[in-house]
Phi, psi and omega in degrees: 000136183290160188298324188275005178235353184281153176273131181270150181289172185296334184257345180292147172266118185288123180289157184301321183291344180261006183272122189241000179268118174268183184302309185284337171298317181288323175300313181296320180299317184274340166294313180297325180296320182262344175278071188217171184293327179291332174294318176298316182297315180296320176299321177295321177298327180298340180302336183289347176262359181095158183298310181298315179296322180296317179295321178297317178299314181298323184276346179255308189293313189288315178301322178296314181300322184276344166293317176298319178299320179296323179295318177290324177300321177294323176302315178297320179294316184292314183274329178088017183233183186278168182297311179289334172299321180297333180293345174299325182288328183261328183253346180101161184297323175268329181295337181286349183297316182298307177300327179293318178296313181294326178290322176299317178298320180300312182288325174295324176296318176297318177302316181297316179299312181294321179297320178296318178296319177295323178294328174299315178300319179296323180296321177290324177294317177295326177297319179292320185277317189239355181079014178292156180294132179276166179308134181095342178272158180303140175062034180267359186299322183289329175293321177297321179297317177300315180297320179297316181295315181295317178297320180297321179297315179299317181294319180298314182297317183290320185281310186291321183283317190262333183064211185295331178291315178300319179297317182301311184281329175295320178296323180299313179296317181297320180300314181299313181295320182290327176298315178298318182293319181292322176297316179299312181295319179300318178298315182295319180300309182290339176284331177285315185222139176293154185301320182296329177289323177294315181293335181277349183292143175229144179287154175301144185303322183287348181249002181285142176248160181286159183299317179296326177295317178295322176301315182295322178299312183288320179295317178299320177299313182290321179297333181302335180274337187300318179293359177255351192293317183292336176303334182252324180291340175293344177260004183278153186275335182209172186296319181297324179293332182274340187239300185288317182302311178298323179297317179297307183299313184292315182294313183297311185289320180294317179300312183297309185289325177294321178294320176298317177296318178300309180295324180297317179295318180296318179298318177298320178295322178291324180288315186270340183083007181220138177261120182227104180301339179294341178258028179283349182294146184302325184295318178296321179293314179301318179296318181293333180270353177070039183281342173095176188291333179298321179298321179294322177298318179297317179299320180295311181299317182295320181291318178299318180297315178296320182295335177298324176297316181296314181296318179298315180294319177299317179297320179292328176294317178295322180296333176293330179279320182238072187297341182270352180278141180300136183302318183293326176296319179294319179295323175299313180298318179296321180295320180292319177298324177301316178302315181292317179295329181295340181277351183301312179300328177296321183288315183276344173087004180213113177288323181299315180297317179296319182294313181293321176297322180293319178298324175299321177298315181299314179297317181299317186279315194264344176296313176287325182299312183292324177300316180294314182299315183293315180296319182297316183282311189275325185259318183278314186255005173054043175066029180227120170238132174273099188285354173292346180267003190302327180229027184266113177295128182085001181274197186298331183257017181274325179054239179252104182054035176090003184231131171271095186293338176295315179294316180298316180297318179293326178295314178297321176298323179296323177298316178296319179298320180302313180293326176295318180296325179298335182268358181267119178297322180300313181293315185283350173265354184231267189281333190087166187284332189292307180294322179298319179293317180301316181295314181299313182292323178301315180294315181298314182296318180299315181295315181300314181295316182296325182276343182248357183291134180290138176283138179291146175294153183301327181290344182258359181299133180095345177274161179292130182271144173282171182301130183278000000 
């Protein structure tokens, strides 16, 4: 296979001549990543904080999250490796195993959420074609299982066969189709109800959530993409493609699609007279608006395309743990686990409960992790990692028996801080627990490293220092 088309392993540094993602490729990739059914669903959940509160959350939470994503994206571009590969520098060659495992679970969880949403679309499509019970109707569980299996097969074929190239071109097609669908849905929504009536709607008091809770939902959604960014920016041709392009694509598409989901839920509430966050999924909204079977096909294709990014990122995290295992074998394993995880909402009987619990997991894990990674690269190591040390026993990233216990300790402290923040009314009425935790852990890690960092010997003054 020629140099410019092969897939690089999780630990390899991609050379400049093999980088094939340009600026607009990255814009399209991250438009496609957020121009998805889970963005609609999350926007629909935002309705519980009210229209004004939902817009405030979208305009505050997401731009901050995607600045953080751009910072991690630059790390991937500069070093040329994956996001979880980068954790070797901050957590150690063995210490990176824990974040890699938890990140794999995170992306498999996102795949499961998206697969379930796509299966909902399939259930409505099967209802139209064969009269089978659609999602939400009695005895629809077996139809959902069929939809989950079929969606999983499509995702496996696209991800395992095509790799990053398949994802790139699949996302382009999905973006075009979804733009048409969102324009169509927006027209139908505004045709049903005037904009001022939608904006005047308020959720029932007993179902309203606090502003900080809504912030955490949206931040967790956006943070879910950050551990995948370097998997793609390591293939970018220049700095702007690695930083500015993802911010543009992710912010624009998430805002648009979340607003469409928000308006769709409100319109459904106005039509039915009842607000039910469990029907925030796009398929239920599309069905209530009568958009037809073509819309369900678009939703299915878009979700499968987005899930390929998740499966690919999950596979690269596993590859960081087992660098000698073939990439395609790892992707097969990740795809099969996705299928199994997708059945969880069927078993527990509530997709909303599973989704909200999963977002809590994302916030708990990645708010301290990202704080440590950013401080380590930008503040401690001044944007320089010697990647020749990535798997060198006794090298710069070996620390103590392969583990940087300072980073691990600060991460565990961050988990405790996160739970403390959840109990603070001040935090949960304002910023939410995720950003508050990230800031606290960033400060703690910087102070800990500075106070425990070994001083260089006089004979080494002026020489390049290894990672502290």
